[in-house]
C-alpha positions as CSV (number, residue, x, y, z in Angstrom):
1,M,101.2,109.8,104.1
2,C,97.7,108.8,103.1
3,K,98.0,105.9,99.6
4,A,96.4,108.6,97.1
5,M,99.9,111.1,98.2
6,E,101.9,107.7,98.0
7,D,100.4,106.7,95.1
8,M,100.8,110.1,93.5
9,R,104.8,110.3,94.8
10,N,105.8,106.9,93.5
11,E,104.4,108.2,89.6
12,S,106.2,111.3,89.9
13,L,109.5,108.8,90.2
14,K,108.6,106.4,87.9
15,E,108.3,110.2,85.0
16,V,111.8,111.2,86.5
17,A,113.1,108.3,85.9
18,K,112.0,107.5,82.7
19,R,113.4,111.2,81.3
20,M,116.5,110.3,83.2
21,L,116.9,106.9,80.9
22,A,115.9,109.0,77.5
23,D,118.5,111.1,79.1
24,G,120.8,108.0,78.4
25,M,123.8,109.9,80.8
26,L,122.8,107.7,83.9
27,T,123.3,103.8,84.5
28,I,120.4,102.1,86.0
29,E,121.9,101.6,89.4
30,K,121.9,105.7,89.6
31,I,119.0,105.8,88.4
32,A,117.4,103.7,90.8
33,E,119.3,105.5,93.9
34,Y,118.7,108.9,92.7
35,A,114.3,108.5,92.4
36,G,114.7,106.1,94.7
37,L,113.3,102.9,93.1
38,S,114.8,99.7,92.7
39,I,116.5,98.1,89.8
40,D,114.4,96.0,89.1
41,E,111.3,99.0,89.1
42,V,114.5,101.1,86.7
43,K,114.2,98.2,84.4
44,N,110.9,97.6,83.8
45,L,110.6,101.4,83.1
46,D,113.3,101.2,80.7
47,T,111.3,98.2,78.6
48,E,108.3,99.8,78.7
49,R,109.9,103.2,77.4
50,T,111.8,100.5,74.1
51,V,108.7,98.7,73.9
């Protein structure tokens, strides 16, 4: 996959993870699993979201 497409995919996954975090129904571990992100990435998104 080309770099631009990969970047767009990653941004989309991060936006989905942010919505999951805002919903508050799933654990960080489950969000990471479903979105295909690392736990650290989801934790960082959660920190960004709450700042």
